[in-house]
C-alpha positions as CSV (number, residue, x, y, z in Angstrom):
1,M,0.1,0.0,0.0
2,G,2.9,2.3,0.8
3,T,4.3,1.8,-2.7
4,V,1.0,2.6,-4.3
5,L,0.7,5.8,-2.3
6,G,4.4,6.6,-2.8
7,S,3.8,6.3,-6.5
8,I,0.8,8.5,-6.6
9,F,2.5,11.1,-4.4
10,S,5.6,11.1,-6.5
11,F,3.5,11.3,-9.8
12,V,1.6,14.4,-8.5
13,I,5.0,16.0,-7.7
14,V,6.6,15.3,-11.2
15,F,3.5,15.9,-13.3
16,G,2.6,18.9,-11.2
17,I,5.9,20.5,-12.0
18,L,5.9,19.6,-15.8
19,V,2.2,20.6,-16.2
20,F,2.8,24.0,-14.4
21,V,5.9,24.9,-16.4
22,H,4.2,24.0,-19.7
23,E,1.0,25.8,-19.1
24,F,2.9,28.9,-17.6
25,G,4.8,29.2,-20.8
26,H,1.4,29.5,-22.7
27,F,0.0,31.8,-19.9
28,F,2.9,34.0,-19.7
29,V,3.3,34.8,-23.6
30,A,-0.6,35.2,-23.7
31,K,-0.4,37.9,-21.2
32,L,2.5,39.5,-23.0
33,V,0.5,39.9,-26.3
34,K,-2.5,40.9,-24.2
35,I,-4.7,37.8,-24.7
36,R,-7.5,37.4,-22.0
37,V,-6.9,34.1,-20.1
38,E,-10.1,32.5,-18.7
39,V,-8.8,29.4,-17.2
40,F,-5.4,28.1,-16.0
41,S,-6.0,24.6,-15.0
42,W,-3.9,21.8,-13.4
43,G,-5.7,18.5,-14.8
44,Y,-8.8,18.1,-16.9
45,G,-12.5,17.6,-16.3
46,K,-14.5,18.9,-13.4
47,R,-13.2,21.7,-11.4
48,L,-12.3,20.7,-7.7
49,F,-11.1,23.9,-6.2
50,G,-9.3,27.1,-7.0
51,I,-9.3,30.9,-6.9
52,K,-10.2,33.5,-9.4
53,R,-8.0,36.5,-10.0
54,G,-9.1,39.2,-12.3
55,D,-10.4,37.4,-15.5
56,T,-8.6,34.2,-14.6
57,D,-9.8,31.1,-12.9
58,Y,-6.8,29.3,-11.4
59,R,-8.1,25.7,-10.8
60,I,-7.3,22.1,-9.8
61,S,-9.4,19.7,-12.0
62,I,-10.3,16.1,-11.4
63,L,-8.2,14.2,-13.9
64,P,-4.4,14.8,-13.1
65,L,-3.3,13.7,-16.7
66,G,-2.2,17.1,-17.9
67,G,-3.6,20.7,-17.7
68,F,-4.8,23.5,-19.9
69,V,-4.9,27.2,-20.4
70,K,-8.2,28.5,-21.9
71,F,-8.1,31.7,-23.9
72,T,-11.0,34.0,-24.6
73,G,-12.0,33.6,-28.3
74,E,-9.9,30.6,-29.0
75,D,-12.9,28.6,-30.3
76,A,-14.2,31.5,-32.4
77,F,-14.3,31.2,-36.1
78,E,-15.8,34.5,-36.9
79,K,-14.3,37.2,-38.9
80,K,-11.8,39.2,-37.1
81,K,-14.1,42.3,-37.0
82,D,-16.4,40.4,-34.7
83,L,-13.8,39.6,-32.2
84,A,-12.7,41.6,-29.3
85,P,-9.0,42.7,-29.4
86,Y,-8.2,40.6,-26.4
87,D,-9.5,37.4,-28.1
88,F,-6.9,34.5,-29.1
89,M,-8.4,34.5,-32.8
90,A,-8.0,38.3,-33.1
91,K,-4.4,38.2,-32.7
92,K,-1.8,37.8,-35.5
93,R,-0.5,34.4,-36.4
94,W,2.9,35.0,-35.1
95,E,1.5,35.9,-31.7
96,R,-0.8,32.9,-31.7
97,F,2.3,30.8,-32.7
98,L,4.4,32.2,-29.8
99,V,1.6,31.4,-27.5
100,L,1.3,27.7,-28.6
101,F,5.1,27.2,-28.9
102,M,6.0,28.5,-25.6
103,G,4.6,25.6,-23.6
104,S,6.9,23.1,-25.0
105,A,9.7,25.7,-25.2
106,M,9.5,26.0,-21.4
107,N,9.5,22.2,-20.9
108,I,12.6,22.0,-23.0
109,L,14.1,25.0,-21.2
110,L,13.3,23.2,-17.9
111,A,15.3,20.2,-18.8
112,V,18.3,22.3,-19.9
113,V,18.1,24.3,-16.6
114,L,18.0,21.2,-14.4
115,V,20.7,19.2,-16.2
116,A,23.0,22.5,-16.0
117,F,22.2,22.6,-12.1
118,I,22.8,18.9,-11.7
119,S,26.1,19.2,-13.5
120,M,27.2,22.1,-11.3
121,M,26.4,19.9,-8.3
122,G,28.4,17.1,-9.6
123,V,27.6,14.1,-11.8
124,T,28.9,10.4,-11.9
125,I,29.9,9.4,-15.4
126,P,30.8,5.8,-16.4
127,E,34.5,5.9,-17.3
128,Y,34.0,3.8,-20.3
129,S,30.9,5.6,-21.9
130,G,32.9,7.9,-24.0
131,K,35.6,5.5,-25.2
132,S,35.7,3.8,-28.7
133,P,33.4,0.8,-28.7
134,I,35.9,-2.0,-28.6
135,I,34.6,-5.3,-27.0
136,G,36.6,-6.3,-23.9
137,W,34.4,-9.2,-22.6
138,I,31.9,-11.6,-23.9
139,E,29.5,-13.5,-21.7
140,E,29.4,-17.5,-22.1
141,D,26.3,-18.7,-24.2
142,S,25.3,-15.1,-24.9
143,P,23.9,-13.8,-28.2
144,A,27.5,-12.2,-28.9
145,E,29.2,-15.6,-28.3
146,R,26.7,-17.5,-30.5
147,V,27.5,-15.3,-33.6
148,N,31.3,-15.5,-32.7
149,L,32.0,-11.9,-31.8
150,M,35.5,-11.7,-30.2
151,E,37.2,-9.6,-27.7
152,G,39.0,-6.8,-29.6
153,D,36.3,-6.3,-32.1
154,E,35.4,-2.7,-32.6
155,I,31.7,-2.0,-33.3
156,L,31.4,0.6,-36.1
157,S,27.7,0.7,-36.7
158,I,24.4,-0.9,-35.6
159,N,21.6,-1.0,-38.1
160,N,23.5,1.3,-40.3
161,R,23.9,3.9,-37.5
162,K,27.4,5.0,-36.5
163,T,28.5,4.0,-33.1
164,K,31.4,6.2,-32.2
165,I,31.5,5.6,-28.4
166,W,30.2,2.9,-26.1
167,N,27.2,5.1,-25.1
168,D,26.0,4.8,-28.7
169,V,26.2,1.1,-28.6
170,E,24.4,0.8,-25.3
171,I,21.4,2.9,-26.7
172,A,21.3,1.0,-29.9
173,V,21.2,-2.4,-28.2
174,G,19.1,-1.3,-25.2
175,T,16.2,-0.1,-27.4
176,K,16.0,-3.3,-29.3
177,P,15.1,-6.4,-27.1
178,N,14.5,-9.5,-28.9
179,R,15.3,-7.9,-32.1
180,L,17.7,-9.0,-35.1
181,I,20.3,-6.3,-35.4
182,T,23.1,-5.9,-37.9
183,L,26.4,-4.9,-36.7
184,E,29.4,-3.7,-38.7
185,V,32.5,-4.9,-36.9
186,K,36.1,-4.1,-37.5
187,R,38.4,-7.1,-36.6
188,G,42.1,-6.4,-37.2
189,D,42.1,-5.2,-40.9
190,E,38.7,-6.8,-41.9
191,I,35.3,-5.3,-41.8
192,L,32.7,-7.8,-41.0
193,T,28.9,-7.7,-41.1
194,I,27.2,-9.8,-38.3
195,Q,23.5,-10.3,-37.6
196,L,22.8,-10.8,-33.9
197,M,19.5,-11.6,-32.3
198,T,19.2,-9.7,-29.0
199,E,17.8,-11.1,-26.0
200,S,15.5,-9.2,-23.3
201,Q,16.5,-8.2,-19.8
202,K,14.5,-6.5,-17.3
203,A,15.5,-3.1,-16.0
204,L,13.1,-1.0,-13.9
205,D,10.2,-2.9,-15.4
206,L,11.2,-2.2,-19.0
207,D,12.4,-4.7,-21.5
208,M,16.0,-3.8,-22.5
209,G,18.0,-5.3,-25.3
210,Y,20.9,-7.6,-24.2
211,A,23.7,-8.9,-26.4
212,G,26.2,-10.2,-24.0
213,F,29.2,-8.1,-24.7
214,S,30.6,-5.1,-22.8
215,P,33.9,-3.0,-22.9
216,K,37.0,-3.4,-20.8
217,I,35.6,-1.9,-17.5
218,F,37.6,-1.9,-14.4
219,T,36.0,-2.3,-11.0
220,Q,35.6,0.7,-8.6
221,I,34.9,0.3,-5.0
222,V,31.9,2.3,-3.9
223,V,31.6,1.1,-0.3
224,V,33.8,-0.7,2.1
225,E,32.2,-2.6,5.0
226,P,33.5,-1.6,8.5
227,G,35.5,-4.4,10.0
228,S,35.6,-6.2,6.7
229,P,38.7,-8.0,5.2
230,A,38.9,-5.2,2.7
231,E,39.0,-2.4,5.3
232,K,41.6,-4.4,7.4
233,G,43.7,-4.7,4.3
234,G,43.6,-0.9,3.5
235,M,41.1,-0.7,0.8
236,K,39.1,2.6,0.6
237,A,36.1,3.7,-1.4
238,G,37.1,5.0,-4.8
239,D,39.8,2.5,-5.3
240,V,40.0,1.1,-8.8
241,I,40.9,-2.7,-9.0
242,L,43.5,-3.2,-11.8
243,A,44.6,-6.8,-11.0
244,I,44.4,-9.8,-8.6
245,N,47.3,-12.0,-8.2
246,G,48.9,-10.4,-11.2
247,E,45.9,-11.2,-13.5
248,T,44.2,-8.2,-15.1
249,V,40.5,-8.3,-13.8
250,Y,37.6,-6.5,-15.4
251,F,34.2,-5.7,-13.6
252,N,32.4,-8.6,-15.2
253,R,34.6,-11.1,-13.5
254,F,35.6,-9.3,-10.3
255,T,32.8,-10.8,-8.1
256,E,33.2,-14.2,-9.6
257,I,37.1,-14.4,-9.1
258,I,36.5,-13.2,-5.3
259,E,33.8,-15.7,-4.5
260,K,35.7,-18.6,-6.1
261,S,39.0,-17.7,-4.3
262,P,40.4,-20.2,-1.7
263,I,40.6,-18.4,1.7
264,E,44.1,-17.3,1.3
265,K,45.9,-13.8,0.9
266,L,45.2,-12.1,-2.3
267,E,47.4,-9.5,-3.9
268,F,45.3,-6.7,-5.2
269,L,46.9,-4.0,-7.6
270,I,44.8,-0.8,-7.3
271,E,44.8,2.8,-8.5
272,R,44.1,5.5,-6.0
273,E,44.3,9.2,-6.9
274,G,46.5,8.5,-9.9
275,E,48.9,6.1,-8.0
276,Q,49.2,2.4,-8.2
277,L,49.3,0.6,-4.9
278,T,49.6,-3.1,-3.8
279,L,47.2,-4.4,-1.0
280,Y,47.1,-7.9,0.5
281,I,43.5,-8.9,1.5
282,T,42.5,-12.4,2.9
283,P,38.8,-13.1,2.1
284,R,36.3,-14.5,4.6
285,L,33.8,-17.3,4.0
286,E,30.2,-16.4,4.1
287,G,28.1,-19.5,3.5
288,E,29.9,-21.2,0.6
289,V,31.4,-18.2,-1.0
290,A,34.4,-15.9,-0.3
291,K,34.0,-12.2,0.2
292,I,36.1,-9.2,1.2
293,G,33.3,-6.8,2.2
294,V,33.0,-4.2,-0.5
295,G,30.3,-2.8,-2.9
296,P,31.9,-2.8,-6.4
297,W,30.6,-0.9,-9.4
298,K,31.9,-0.1,-12.8
299,Q,34.8,2.4,-12.8
300,Y,33.4,6.0,-12.9
301,E,34.4,9.7,-12.8
302,F,32.8,12.3,-10.6
303,R,32.9,15.6,-12.2
304,K,31.6,19.2,-11.2
305,Y,31.2,21.8,-14.0
306,G,31.3,25.5,-13.9
307,F,28.4,27.7,-14.8
308,F,29.1,28.0,-18.5
309,S,30.5,24.6,-19.1
310,A,27.4,23.2,-17.3
311,I,25.2,25.0,-19.6
312,G,27.2,23.6,-22.5
313,R,27.1,20.1,-21.3
314,S,23.3,20.3,-20.7
315,I,22.5,21.5,-24.2
316,K,24.8,18.8,-25.6
317,E,23.1,16.0,-23.3
318,N,19.6,17.2,-24.2
319,T,20.4,17.5,-28.0
320,K,21.6,13.7,-27.7
321,L,18.5,12.6,-25.9
322,A,16.4,14.4,-28.5
323,F,17.9,12.3,-31.2
324,V,17.5,9.2,-29.2
325,L,13.9,10.0,-29.0
326,F,13.5,10.6,-32.7
327,N,15.4,7.4,-33.7
328,F,13.4,5.5,-31.1
329,I,10.0,6.7,-32.6
330,K,11.3,5.9,-36.1
331,D,12.3,2.4,-34.9
332,L,8.9,1.9,-33.3
333,M,7.0,2.7,-36.5
334,S,9.3,0.3,-38.5
335,G,9.0,-2.6,-35.8
336,E,12.7,-2.4,-34.9
337,A,11.8,-1.1,-31.3
338,S,9.6,-2.9,-28.9
339,T,6.4,-1.5,-27.6
340,Q,7.2,-2.8,-24.3
341,Q,9.7,0.1,-23.8
342,V,6.8,2.5,-24.2
343,G,5.3,3.8,-20.9
344,G,2.2,5.6,-19.9
345,P,0.9,7.2,-16.6
346,I,1.4,4.0,-14.5
347,M,4.9,3.6,-15.7
348,I,5.7,7.1,-15.0
349,A,4.2,7.0,-11.5
350,K,6.5,3.9,-10.9
351,F,9.6,5.6,-12.1
352,S,8.7,8.8,-10.2
353,Y,8.6,6.9,-7.0
354,A,11.9,4.9,-7.8
355,F,13.8,8.1,-8.5
356,F,12.1,10.0,-5.6
357,R,13.4,7.3,-3.3
358,A,16.9,7.5,-4.8
359,G,17.3,11.1,-3.7
360,F,16.7,14.8,-4.7
361,I,19.3,14.9,-7.6
362,S,17.9,11.6,-9.1
363,M,14.5,13.1,-8.8
364,L,15.6,16.2,-10.7
365,S,17.3,14.1,-13.4
366,F,14.1,12.1,-14.0
367,I,12.0,15.4,-14.1
368,A,14.5,16.8,-16.7
369,F,14.4,13.6,-18.9
370,V,10.4,13.6,-18.8
371,S,10.2,17.3,-19.4
372,L,12.4,17.1,-22.5
373,Q,10.2,14.2,-24.0
374,L,7.1,16.1,-23.3
375,G,8.2,19.3,-24.8
376,I,9.4,17.5,-27.9
377,I,6.4,15.2,-28.3
378,N,3.9,18.0,-27.8
379,L,5.2,19.6,-30.9
380,F,4.5,16.7,-33.1
381,P,1.9,17.5,-35.7
382,I,-1.0,15.7,-34.0
383,P,-4.1,18.1,-33.9
384,V,-4.8,17.8,-30.2
385,F,-1.3,18.7,-29.3
386,D,0.2,22.1,-29.5
387,G,2.3,20.8,-32.6
388,G,-1.1,20.1,-34.3
389,Q,-2.3,23.7,-33.9
390,I,1.1,25.1,-34.9
391,F,0.9,22.9,-38.0
392,V,-2.6,24.2,-38.9
393,L,-1.3,27.9,-38.4
394,G,1.6,27.1,-40.7
395,L,-0.6,25.9,-43.4
396,E,-3.0,29.0,-43.1
397,G,0.0,31.1,-43.4
398,L,1.3,29.1,-46.5
399,F,-2.2,29.6,-48.1
400,R,-2.6,33.0,-46.6
401,R,-6.1,32.4,-45.3
402,D,-7.9,30.9,-42.2
403,F,-9.4,27.4,-42.8
404,S,-13.1,27.1,-42.3
405,P,-14.6,26.2,-39.0
406,K,-16.0,23.0,-40.2
407,L,-12.4,21.8,-41.4
408,K,-10.8,22.9,-38.1
409,Q,-13.3,21.1,-36.2
410,M,-12.9,17.9,-38.2
411,V,-9.2,18.1,-37.7
412,M,-9.5,18.5,-33.9
413,M,-11.9,15.5,-33.7
414,F,-9.5,13.4,-35.6
415,G,-6.7,14.5,-33.4
416,F,-8.6,13.7,-30.3
417,A,-9.5,10.4,-31.5
418,I,-5.8,9.7,-31.9
419,F,-5.0,11.0,-28.5
420,I,-7.5,8.8,-26.9
421,F,-6.1,5.7,-28.8
422,L,-2.6,6.6,-27.7
423,L,-3.6,7.1,-24.2
424,G,-5.6,4.1,-24.0
425,F,-2.7,2.0,-25.5
426,L,-0.3,3.3,-23.1
427,I,-2.3,2.6,-20.1
428,L,-3.1,-1.0,-21.4
429,N,0.6,-1.4,-22.0
430,D,1.3,-0.2,-18.4
431,V,-1.2,-2.8,-16.9
432,A,-0.1,-5.5,-19.2
433,R,3.5,-5.1,-18.0
434,T,2.4,-5.7,-14.4
435,L,0.7,-9.0,-15.4
436,P,2.7,-12.4,-15.1
437,N,2.7,-13.2,-18.7
438,G,2.4,-9.7,-20.2
439,W,0.1,-9.1,-23.1
440,E,-0.5,-12.9,-23.2
441,S,-2.7,-12.6,-20.1
442,Y,-5.1,-10.7,-22.1
443,L,-5.4,-13.4,-24.9
444,F,-8.3,-15.5,-23.7
445,W,-8.1,-17.8,-26.6
446,K,-4.5,-18.9,-25.4
447,K,-4.6,-22.6,-24.6
């Protein structure tokens, strides 16, 4: 019950911030160009409560799946001489464009501001993510092993998209669970084309693509337990493990080597603040496995950015995420990506709670991510979205005349039907994800 209430509470916080920022963008520009605002609402449907100031009713409505700002005269299709000067439709097209565009612009701006703030506070970056995608380890009986990929292979592209760094590979594979992908690989002086069928792994209730290869990642110690063999041997949080008993050891094998080690002194070659040290640690037996009492993770860097460099990093990261979104939608439409990676309100609520529990900075990161997606998707030319209305405005400007009321109403009805279909699909997808057998639980004809 606590998880449900926590998810609802977290969802209200996240969506409340996103909706307020979006609608405030519309509201602010409307006031700037002297359009009368009748309603500023968080949520849709029946008014629950609120206050009225001047001409505007600031309200909370019953359905918390968005919000809206209602302008005087926005539904009017009469000639401009029949409209009041403060009516929405009485304004010039460029003014109406700014009002419609500013909601999404504010969401995108929020994402940029939050990522810049987080960068100034300090971010943890995987050490390998910006390096060339050269395979350093292949798991036994994995998709990568079955197609004879080898350590040292460099991944040049996946499905004809260049993979310059490991982060590109992680995105390309992760967004394609249970899909056949084509890799262009450099092996020595040869360029090979290899087809690989990915598998699916769960991560935060999402199906993620898995290939079974990874880079050469050293292990970095995050936590050292008090009184543990590691602490007695002089190991500290932040140490990077380079080798054990003279053998180079990467992250994927670190735990396995420790657990299978006999209870005798092990020689650890570590890196600490740029210097290499040798430590001697004797594991202790816990049950049937040997442990040294540490919390290991993939080698990472902690960086703090100055004001201008933080803004630059934020713009770069948000631009990269925007292209990831465009590519994902393209892959979704072509069938290369899985619908199981598409989440609706229920999934957003679950993620909100997970990031809320992870801490303030994690919560801000999630808000920034969702805000960027909301800002971009809302500009898509679907009639019920701001992008649909902007598209119609553009066509009217191109033809130098306003379309007829009947045509506009037909377009809006069509767009609303699409919106309801998408919302219904997202909610069903969320519900199906929580069932033991996914969508198969809905198939009553399944034997």
